[in-house]
N, C-alpha and C positions, 0 to 999 in steps of 0.2 A: 377393485383394489382398496384395501383399508386405508382410512385417513391416518396420516402420521402426525400425531400430536405430542409424542414424547420421544426423546432421543433414544430411549431404551428399546424402541420398536425397530430400530435400524441395526443392521449387521455391520459393525465397524470394519470387518474384513472384506466386505463386498465393494464392488466398484459402481459408483453412481455417476449420473450425468447432471448437467445443469437443469435439465427438464425435471429430474427427480427433485432436485434442490428447491425448485420453485413450488413444489407441492407440500413441502414440510411446514408444519404449523406449531412448532414448539418454541419455547422461550429461549433456549440456549442458542448462543451465537456460534456458528461453525463456519469453517472454510472448507472448500473442496480442492484437494491437491491431487491432480491426475486421477480423479475418481475416488480417492480415499478421503474419509471425513477427518478433519483436523480440528480438534476443540481449541477454541481461542482462549487466551488468558482471561482470568476474571476481570471484572470491570476495571478500567484504568484508574489509577490513584490520582490524587489532586495534582501532584507534580507533572504527571503525564498530561493531564488535561490542560494545565496552565501552559505548558510548552506548546501543545497542539493549538490552543487558542491564539497564543502569541504569533506563531508561524502563520496560522490562517489569516490573522489580521494583516500581516505584512504582505502576504501573497494576494489577498483579496483587493487591497488598495492598488497594488501594482497592475493586476490584470483587469481592473474594473472596466476599462474602455478598450480592451484587447479581445481578440477572438478566442484566446485560450481560456479555459474554464478551470476553476479550482473546486475540488470536492474533498470533504472530510468524512471519515468513517462515522456511522455505517454507510457504506456505498459499495455495491457489488461491482467488481472488475473481473470480467471473464477473460482468461488468458489461454493462448495456444501458440504453437510454433509460428513465428512471424512469417515463415515461408508459405503458410496456408492462407487461404482466403477466409472471409467471414463464414463462420460455421453455424449450423442450426443448433438449437438448445440441446437436443439429444446427442449431438456430436461433441459438445463442450464438456470437459471433465475437470476443469480447474476454475474455481471462483474464489477470489481473495478480497479482503477488505483493508486496503492500505490505510494508514492513519491520514495521509494526505496524498492527493495526486493532482497533476495538472495535465489536461487533455486539450490539445490544440486542433485535432481533427474532430470537429463536432459531429461528423457523420458516424462516429463510433458511439455516440450517445443515443440511448433510447430510454423508454420508461423504466427499464430494469436497472440501468446503470451504464457501464462502459463495456462495449463488445470489442475487445482488442486491447493492445498495450497502450497505457498512458505514456506521455512523453517523459514525465518526471514523477517519481514516487518517493515519498518521505515516510520512513518507518521510525517511530519513537519506541525504543526498547523499554520493556518492563522487566521487573525481576522475574516474572513468570516465563519470559521468552527463553526457549532452550536453544542451544547451539545447533541442534538438528533443524529446528524450525527456521533459524536464520540462514543456514546453509541451503535448505530447500528453496526458500524464497529468493535467495541470491541467484541460484541456478535458474529458477523459473522466470525471474524478471529478465535475465540475460537472454534466455531461450526465446522469450516472447517479444523481445525487442524494445524493452523500456530503456530509452537512451541514457537517462540520468537517474541515479539511485542514491539517496542519502540515508544514512543510518545515524540517528540521533541517540546519544548516550546521556540520559538525564543525570545520572549520578556522577559521571566524569565531566559533565558539562562540555561535551565535545560532539563534533559532527564529522563523519567520514563521508567523503564525496567520491562516488564511483561513476565512471563514464564508459559507455560501451565503445569498444574499438572496432576497427574494420573487420576483425575476425569474429565478432560477436561475443567477445569476452570483456568483462569489466576490468578496468584499470583504476587503481586508486589515484585520483587526480589531486586531491588535497585533504588535509585534516585541519579542522578549525577548532580553536579553543574558545572558552566562554567570553573572552574579552576581544575576540576578533571579529572581522567582517567576512561573512560567507557570501560567495558570489557563485550563482548557478552557471554551469558551463553553457546551458542552452539560452540563458537570459543574462548575459554579462552586464547589462545596464541595471540589473537588480542587485542591490547590496543589502544584505540582512545583518543587522547588528545583533550579534549573539548575546551581548550583555542584556539586551531587551528581551530576547527569547527566553533567557534563563532568569530574568529579573525577579520573578516571584518564587524562585526555587529556594525553599527553606529546609531547615533540618527537621527530620521526623521526630 
């Protein structure tokens, strides 16, 4: 089997597995969505990175002496229907890299990343994010059992908080503005000051 060192060597119409993904040796960052390659947006801009770092700081302090772990991209998260048990690499066809994720079941962690759904995922939108990409991940995260999902809108300085209901569908629990306090559904004792999250947000 030839070594894959350039994205151009792959057939974007073909279905791949996580086992295939692990063999790729090119510079481009991609995600695998139900076996199909999805190119990620170009490198995040300064605003995106500032927000990510500010959120990471708050979460890291809160979870420092707790069993839950916080990870920031790049970090591989393998997803599949939550009704299925742990799968082998060749059976997994979805690998994403959320901006931030919190994992409380440490048995899901291995050398490659997270095998199964994190408890909480935060995605910080970039101008390059398409509506299609957002809809796909929204469905994937619900299907795989990610209990809480936050969408952060840098330019609107807002956070949309979704929580999985008993029917496996996301419900919009709250919307937070830049001067508000955001409280995770899963961790109500954690209060995130969004003025601090967006504090380094400046005009381009």
